[in-house]
C-alpha positions in Angstrom: -24.9 18.4 53.8 -22.4 20.0 51.6 -25.0 22.6 50.5 -24.8 24.7 53.7 -21.0 25.1 53.9 -21.1 26.4 50.4 -22.0 29.8 51.8 -18.3 30.1 52.6 -16.8 33.5 52.0 -15.0 33.0 48.7 -14.8 30.7 45.7 -11.3 29.5 46.6 -12.6 28.1 49.9 -15.4 26.4 47.9 -12.7 24.7 45.7 -10.7 23.6 48.7 -13.7 22.3 50.6 -14.9 20.4 47.6 -11.5 18.7 47.3 -11.4 17.9 51.0 -14.9 16.5 51.2 -14.8 14.4 48.0 -11.2 13.3 47.9 -10.6 9.6 48.5 -7.6 7.4 49.1 -6.8 7.1 45.4 -7.3 10.9 44.9 -10.1 10.3 42.4 -13.3 11.8 43.7 -15.2 10.2 40.9 -13.9 6.7 41.5 -17.3 5.4 42.9 -19.4 7.0 40.2 -20.0 5.0 37.0 -18.5 6.6 33.9 -19.4 5.8 30.3 -19.6 7.3 26.8 -22.5 7.6 24.5 -22.6 5.8 21.1 -21.2 9.0 19.5 -18.5 9.4 22.1 -19.8 12.0 24.6 -18.7 11.6 28.2 -21.4 10.5 30.7 -21.2 10.4 34.5 -23.6 8.3 36.7 -25.8 5.3 36.5 -28.6 5.2 33.9 -31.5 7.2 35.5 -34.9 8.5 34.5 -33.5 11.9 33.8 -30.2 13.2 32.3 -28.8 16.7 32.2 -26.7 17.5 29.1 -24.3 20.4 29.1 -22.6 22.1 26.1 -19.6 24.0 27.3 -16.3 25.6 26.5 -13.4 25.6 29.0 -12.4 29.1 27.9 -15.9 30.5 28.3 -16.1 32.8 31.4 -19.7 32.0 32.0 -19.0 28.3 31.9 -16.2 28.8 34.5 -18.7 30.8 36.7 -21.3 28.0 36.4 -18.8 25.2 37.0 -19.3 25.2 40.9 -23.1 25.0 40.2 -22.6 22.0 37.9 -20.3 20.4 40.5 -23.0 20.9 43.2 -25.5 19.2 40.9 -23.1 16.2 40.3 -22.5 15.6 44.0 -26.1 16.2 45.1 -27.9 14.2 42.4 -25.6 12.2 40.1 -23.5 10.7 42.9 -26.7 9.6 44.6 -28.1 7.9 41.4 -30.9 10.4 40.9 -29.7 11.7 37.6 -27.0 11.3 34.9 -24.8 14.0 33.6 -23.5 14.2 30.0 -20.7 16.7 29.0 -20.4 17.9 25.4 -17.6 20.1 24.1 -18.8 23.2 22.2 -15.7 25.3 21.4 -16.7 28.8 20.5 -14.5 31.3 22.4 -11.2 30.9 20.5 -11.0 29.0 17.2 -7.8 27.2 18.1 -7.4 27.3 21.9 -11.0 26.2 22.7 -10.5 23.2 20.5 -7.1 22.5 22.1 -8.5 22.6 25.6 -11.3 20.2 24.7 -8.9 17.8 23.0 -6.5 17.8 25.9 -9.3 16.8 28.3 -10.5 14.1 25.8 -6.9 12.8 25.4 -6.3 12.6 29.1 -9.0 9.9 29.2 -7.6 8.3 26.0 -4.1 7.9 27.6 -5.5 7.0 31.0 -9.1 5.7 30.8 -11.3 7.0 33.6 -9.3 10.3 33.9 -11.8 12.4 32.0 -13.7 14.0 34.9 -10.6 14.9 36.9 -9.2 16.4 33.7 -12.4 18.3 33.1 -12.2 19.8 36.6 -8.5 20.6 36.3 -8.9 22.3 33.0 -11.6 24.7 34.4 -9.4 25.4 37.4 -6.3 26.1 35.3 -8.1 28.3 32.8 -9.8 30.4 35.5 -6.7 30.8 37.6 -3.8 30.8 35.1 -5.3 31.4 31.7 -4.6 29.1 28.7 -2.1 29.2 25.9 -0.8 26.7 23.3 1.9 25.7 25.9 -0.5 25.1 28.8 -0.6 21.4 27.9 2.8 21.1 29.7 1.3 22.2 33.1 -1.9 20.2 32.4 0.1 17.0 31.7 2.3 17.5 34.8 -0.7 18.0 37.1 -2.3 14.8 35.7 0.9 12.9 35.7 0.6 11.9 32.1 3.3 12.1 29.3 3.2 15.6 27.9 4.3 14.7 24.4 1.9 11.8 24.1 -0.9 14.1 25.3 0.0 16.8 22.7 0.3 14.2 19.9 -3.1 12.7 20.8 -4.7 16.2 21.0 -3.5 17.0 17.5 -5.7 14.1 16.2 -8.7 14.2 18.7 -12.0 15.1 17.2 -14.8 14.6 19.8 -15.3 18.3 19.9 -16.4 18.4 16.3 -19.0 15.6 16.9 -20.3 17.4 20.0 -20.4 20.8 18.2 -22.3 19.3 15.2 -24.8 17.7 17.6 -25.2 21.0 19.5 -25.8 22.9 16.4 -28.6 20.5 15.4 -30.2 21.3 18.7 -29.9 25.1 18.1 -27.0 25.6 20.6 -25.4 29.0 19.9 -23.8 29.9 23.2 -22.1 28.3 26.2 -23.1 27.1 28.6 -26.2 25.5 27.2 -28.1 22.8 29.1 -30.8 20.3 28.2 -32.8 17.8 30.1 -33.9 14.4 28.8 -36.5 12.3 30.5 -36.0 8.6 29.6 -35.8 8.4 25.8 -37.7 11.6 25.1 -36.4 14.5 23.1 -34.0 16.9 24.7 -35.6 20.0 26.3 -33.6 23.2 26.8 -33.2 24.5 30.4 -33.3 28.3 30.7 -30.2 29.6 32.5 -30.2 32.8 34.4 -28.2 33.8 37.5 -28.9 33.4 40.3 -31.6 30.8 39.6 -29.3 28.5 37.6 -29.0 25.8 40.3 -32.8 25.7 40.9 -33.4 25.5 37.2 -31.2 22.4 36.9 -32.7 20.8 40.0 -36.3 21.6 39.0 -35.6 20.0 35.6 -35.3 16.7 37.4 -38.8 16.9 38.6 -40.7 19.5 36.5 -43.5 21.2 38.3 -46.8 22.7 37.1 -47.4 26.3 37.8 -51.1 25.9 37.2 -53.0 27.1 40.3 -55.5 24.7 42.0 -58.3 25.7 44.3 -58.0 24.2 47.8 -61.2 22.2 48.4 -61.3 21.6 52.1 -59.4 22.4 55.3 -58.4 25.7 56.8 -57.4 27.2 53.5 -60.6 26.3 51.6 -61.3 28.5 48.6 -57.7 29.9 48.3 -55.6 29.2 45.2 -52.2 27.5 45.5 -49.5 26.9 42.9 -45.8 26.2 42.5 -43.4 28.6 40.9 -41.1 27.4 38.1 -38.4 26.6 40.7 -40.9 24.6 42.8 -41.6 27.1 45.6 -45.0 26.8 47.2 -47.3 29.8 46.9 -50.7 30.5 48.4 -53.0 33.1 46.8 -53.9 34.7 43.5 -51.0 34.4 41.0 -51.8 37.9 39.8 -51.4 39.5 43.2 -49.1 42.6 43.1 -47.1 41.6 46.1 -45.5 38.3 47.4 -44.3 37.9 50.9 -41.7 35.1 51.0 -40.9 33.2 54.2 -37.8 31.0 54.7 -38.7 28.7 57.6 -37.9 25.5 59.4 -40.7 23.5 60.9 -38.4 22.7 63.9 -37.4 26.3 64.5 -39.1 27.6 67.7 -39.2 31.1 66.4 -40.9 29.9 63.2 -43.4 28.1 65.2 -44.3 31.3 67.1 -44.3 33.3 63.9 -47.0 31.0 62.4 -49.7 33.1 64.0 -48.4 36.3 62.3 -48.4 34.4 59.0 -51.9 33.3 59.5 -53.0 36.8 60.3 -51.4 38.1 57.1 -53.0 35.4 55.0 -56.5 36.2 56.4 -56.0 40.0 55.9 -54.2 40.2 52.6 -53.9 36.8 50.8 -57.7 36.1 51.0 -58.4 39.6 49.7 -56.1 39.2 46.7 -53.7 42.1 47.8 -50.8 39.7 48.2 -49.8 36.1 48.1 -47.6 34.1 50.5 -44.6 32.0 49.4 -43.1 29.4 51.6 -39.5 28.2 51.3 -38.2 25.1 53.0 -35.0 26.1 55.0 -34.1 23.2 57.3 -31.5 24.3 59.9 -32.7 23.9 63.4 -32.6 20.1 64.0 -30.0 18.0 62.2 -32.1 14.8 62.6 -35.7 16.0 61.8 -35.7 19.4 60.0 -34.8 18.0 56.6 -37.2 15.0 57.0 -40.1 17.4 57.8 -39.2 19.5 54.7 -39.3 16.3 52.5 -42.6 15.2 54.0 -44.1 18.6 53.1 -43.0 18.4 49.5 -44.1 14.8 49.1 -47.6 15.7 50.3 -47.8 18.2 47.5 -46.6 15.5 45.1 -49.8 13.6 45.8 -52.1 16.5 46.3 -50.9 20.1 46.0 -54.1 21.3 47.6 -53.2 19.6 50.9 -49.7 21.1 51.2 -50.8 24.0 53.4 -52.7 21.7 55.9 -49.5 19.6 56.0 -47.5 22.7 56.5 -49.6 23.5 59.6 -49.5 20.0 60.9 -45.7 19.7 60.6 -45.4 22.9 62.7 -47.6 21.3 65.3 -45.7 18.0 65.3 -42.4 19.8 65.7 -43.7 22.0 68.6 -45.1 19.0 70.4 -42.0 16.8 69.6 -44.3 14.3 67.8 -41.6 13.1 65.4 -41.7 9.3 65.5 -43.4 8.8 62.2 -44.1 12.2 60.6 -44.8 10.8 57.1 -47.1 8.1 58.4 -49.0 10.5 60.7 -49.5 13.1 57.9 -50.6 10.4 55.5 -53.2 9.2 58.0 -54.5 12.6 58.9 -54.8 13.8 55.3 -55.9 10.4 53.8 -52.9 10.1 51.6 -51.1 7.0 50.3 -48.6 6.3 53.1 -46.4 4.0 51.0 -46.2 6.4 48.1 -45.4 9.2 50.6 -42.5 7.3 52.1 -41.2 6.3 48.6 -41.2 10.0 47.6 -38.9 11.0 50.5 -35.7 9.8 48.9 -36.5 11.8 45.8 -37.5 15.0 47.5 -35.2 17.9 46.7 -37.1 21.2 46.9 -35.3 22.1 50.2 -32.0 22.1 48.3 -33.5 24.6 45.8 -34.8 26.8 48.6 -31.5 26.7 50.5 -29.8 27.9 47.4 -32.4 30.7 46.8 -32.1 31.7 50.4 -28.3 31.9 50.3 -28.5 34.1 47.2 -30.9 36.3 49.1 -28.7 36.6 52.2 -30.7 34.4 54.4 -28.7 33.2 57.4 -31.3 31.9 59.8 -35.0 31.2 60.3 -37.5 32.7 60.0 -36.4 35.2 57.4 -38.8 37.3 55.3 -38.2 38.6 51.8 -40.7 40.1 49.2 -41.1 40.6 45.5 -43.3 42.7 43.3 -45.4 40.5 40.9 -42.8 38.2 39.3 -39.8 40.4 40.2 -36.6 39.5 42.0 -36.5 38.5 45.6 -35.7 41.6 47.7 -35.3 42.7 51.3 -38.0 44.7 53.1 -36.9 48.2 54.3 -38.4 50.3 57.1 -37.1 53.8 56.3 -33.6 53.1 55.2 -33.1 50.1 57.5 -33.1 46.6 56.0 -35.2 44.1 57.8 -33.2 41.1 56.8 -33.4 38.9 59.9 -36.3 37.3 61.8 -40.0 37.2 61.3 -41.3 40.7 60.6 -44.3 42.1 62.7 -47.7 42.1 61.1 -47.9 45.9 61.0 -44.7 46.0 58.8 -46.2 43.4 56.4 -49.5 45.2 56.4 -47.8 48.5 55.6 -46.0 47.0 52.7 -49.3 45.5 51.4 -51.0 48.9 51.9 -48.2 50.7 50.0 -47.2 52.8 53.0 -44.4 55.0 51.8 -42.0 54.3 54.7 -42.0 50.5 54.1 -40.4 49.5 50.8 -38.5 46.6 49.2 -35.0 46.8 47.8 -32.0 44.7 46.8 -30.4 42.6 49.6 -27.2 43.9 51.1 -24.3 41.4 50.6 -21.4 41.6 52.9 -18.6 39.5 54.2 -18.9 41.3 57.5 -21.4 39.2 59.5 -21.9 39.6 63.2 -23.9 36.4 63.2 -20.8 34.3 62.4 -18.5 32.9 65.1 -17.4 35.3 67.8 -13.9 34.1 68.2 -10.4 35.7 68.6 -8.5 32.7 69.9 -6.2 33.1 67.0 -4.7 36.1 68.9 -4.9 34.7 72.4 -3.8 31.1 71.6 -6.5 30.0 74.1 -6.9 27.1 74.8 -4.3 26.3 72.2 -2.2 27.9 69.4 -2.9 27.7 65.7 -3.3 25.4 63.8 -5.1 24.0 66.9 -8.5 25.4 67.7 -10.5 24.4 70.9 -8.0 21.6 71.3 -8.9 20.3 67.9 -5.9 19.8 65.5 -6.1 18.8 61.8 -4.3 15.5 61.2 -4.4 14.6 64.9 -7.8 14.9 66.5 -10.4 12.2 65.8 -13.8 13.2 64.4 -15.4 11.6 67.4 -13.3 13.7 69.7 -14.0 16.9 67.7 -17.7 16.2 67.8 -17.6 15.7 71.5 -15.7 19.0 72.0 -18.0 21.1 69.9 -21.1 19.5 71.6 -19.6 20.3 75.1 -19.3 24.1 74.3 -22.6 25.7 75.3 -22.3 28.6 72.8 -21.9 26.2 69.8 -24.5 24.0 68.1 -24.0 21.3 65.4 -26.8 21.8 62.8 -25.9 19.2 60.2 -23.6 16.2 60.2 -22.4 13.2 58.2 -19.8 10.5 58.6 -17.0 12.8 57.2 -18.1 16.4 58.2 -20.3 18.4 60.4 -21.5 22.0 60.3 -22.0 24.2 63.4 -23.1 27.7 64.4 -22.7 30.0 67.3 -25.9 30.5 69.3 -28.8 31.4 67.0 -26.5 32.7 64.4 -26.0 31.5 60.8 -24.2 28.2 60.1 -20.7 29.4 60.0 -18.2 26.6 60.4 -17.3 23.1 59.3 -15.0 20.4 60.5 -14.3 17.7 58.0 -12.3 14.5 57.4 -10.8 12.8 54.4 -11.0 9.3 55.9 -14.0 9.7 58.2 -11.8 9.2 61.2 -9.3 12.0 61.7 -10.0 15.8 61.3 -8.6 17.0 58.0 -9.7 20.7 58.1 -11.4 23.3 60.2 -13.2 26.1 58.5 -14.4 29.1 60.6 -16.3 32.0 59.3 -15.8 34.8 61.9 -17.5 37.9 63.1 -15.2 40.8 62.3 -13.7 41.1 65.7 -10.0 41.1 64.8 -7.8 42.7 62.1 -4.8 41.9 60.0 -2.5 44.1 62.1 -3.4 42.2 65.3 -2.8 38.8 63.5 0.6 39.8 62.2 1.6 41.1 65.6 0.9 37.8 67.2 1.3 35.2 64.4 3.9 37.0 62.2 3.6 37.8 58.5 2.0 35.5 56.0 4.2 33.9 53.3 1.7 34.2 50.4 -1.3 36.3 49.4 -4.0 35.8 46.7 -7.2 37.6 46.0 -10.9 37.0 45.1 -13.5 39.7 44.4 -16.8 39.4 46.3 -18.9 42.5 45.4 -18.4 46.1 44.2 -17.8 47.1 47.8 -15.8 44.2 49.1 -13.0 41.9 48.0 -11.0 39.2 49.8 -7.2 39.0 50.2 -6.3 35.5 51.5 -3.2 35.3 53.7 -1.5 31.9 53.7 0.8 30.7 56.5 2.1 27.4 55.2 4.4 26.9 58.3 1.4 27.2 60.6 -1.1 25.3 58.3 -3.3 28.4 58.4 -5.2 30.5 55.8 -7.0 33.8 56.7 -9.5 35.9 54.8 -9.2 39.7 55.1 -11.7 42.1 53.6 -10.7 45.2 51.6 -12.8 47.9 50.0 -13.4 46.2 46.6 -10.9 45.5 43.9 -9.5 49.0 44.3 -9.1 48.6 48.1 -5.9 48.7 50.1 -4.9 46.0 52.6 -4.4 47.8 55.9 -3.6 46.9 59.5 -7.3 47.6 60.3 -8.6 45.3 57.5 -11.0 42.8 59.3 -10.3 39.1 59.3 -13.5 37.2 58.5 -12.5 33.6 58.0 -9.7 31.2 59.0 -9.0 27.7 57.8 -6.7 25.2 59.6 -5.9 22.1 57.6 -3.2 19.6 57.1 -0.2 20.5 54.9 -1.3 17.8 52.4 -4.7 19.4 52.0 -3.4 22.9 51.5 -0.8 21.6 49.0 -3.5 19.9 46.9 -5.9 22.8 47.2 -3.3 25.4 46.0 -1.5 23.2 43.5 -2.4 25.7 40.7 -3.6 28.7 42.7 -2.0 32.1 41.8 -0.2 32.6 45.1 1.8 35.8 45.4 4.6 36.5 47.8 3.8 38.7 50.8 5.0 42.2 50.2 3.3 44.2 52.9 0.2 46.3 52.9 -0.4 46.6 49.2 -3.7 47.1 47.3 -5.8 44.3 46.0 -4.9 45.1 42.4 -1.2 45.0 43.2 -1.5 41.6 44.8 -3.6 40.2 41.9 -1.7 41.8 39.0 -0.4 39.4 36.4 3.2 40.5 36.9 3.1 40.2 40.7 6.0 38.1 42.2 5.0 34.4 42.3 
């Protein structure tokens, strides 16, 4: 559930959403997850499981800070559900004194208040990345955790877990941070290769390692073809040495994907069977909140029993979805393919390939299904271009795929374009018109007042909107056939706590200020070389806006497009921005002026 909303426009919104979704009445998001320590003192999160991920990290390490949201996703996706354990090891390498101090402060937070380690761990990363770290930072750290600062400092002067962890890491050959290992049962630790953007799939795949050895399909419509799984688990049909791979992100319950299946089959017959290309299928469940993910899990679990039958299952699942034959997909597939039905059902709870594929798709700019990408040999995933026009959405015609396979000069592949300006997001300017209600109310939904039941009914009643995923405390929706753009969530499962809307760029900062007044605070977050965010915070209206400027050298202007808005309760905003570097509004300044260290706080 949470994985789709994490395509939100900036990291600060990720931080805030994580807090909102996982916070509980006692403000400890880890309260329901078992916590323990190893015999040598390392901190462990989660019940004993068949697999454990071990991280060696330094709070002052920039790469560790960048990877922290990925680690957090892993914890909530797999550790909280009991599928894995997570062990954290201090490995201070960045600064000979401050790295050790940051580690010791986190250790001592747990010493002074047992059970506080993981909150302290998260807070330290947040503080260092947003405020930096000095020898006096323990004062802010203690205040935020509500522990005695002098007792914390005194404990830190004697703490030594970092030296135990560092020695252990050195014995494993650790020389940099972050370094991750996987352990299956009591076996020796195995290193996990880390490389952006495949970091999350690398961790997830470590839970269930896959063979990349090709097998020959023995019967069915794909008889004679080779099939294999990539190192991140993706399903591939064809010769591993083929010079081109066409990659399809699809949902069995997506009507457009069902129609596109004929084009895929035509390409397979013409180019995969001849060895000129192979075809890679990525599970991207979006269309049906109830059945899309189940179908994706069934497909993977067929492969777990017999990789050679994956592609027949792939075709059958498209047929089941098109005919609405959904009562027992796992049982039906098992019967038709002569598989062990009990084992197939048992596998469903452990199936996770769709999470990897969603992450890969998000990194490749996939916003809907079907979506086609391509790669040369083992190269990076790229967009197909016809002339200078990227073909980033929808299923591409056979003649375009054929031209790429035949190396026609006008059809090429290139890096995907990343932009915060997305016409597929919500078409909404009600912030300006105050229709049907004024901020922080949206569509008669108000954070802190409207029940989740009422909010669900309101969104369902609007023809232009569609809920694509839901749980007891949040639901994600989209506009028409566009990308999932928006989320409404609750802290208690009863009352709306926050509304997050990612918007098509149909209004600008000047229009907002003319109707809603000037913001009180501003803070920034880079996005790409071409774009950066300036966040405009209206605490009196419980509203946060995201405006796009031209990179970190860009200037905020009246015409700067607004691409996201968050309405939330004052309590949620206060908690989310407790240590955020908020700057006072000073008019239309540049991104650098608003994010300079000496800007007015």
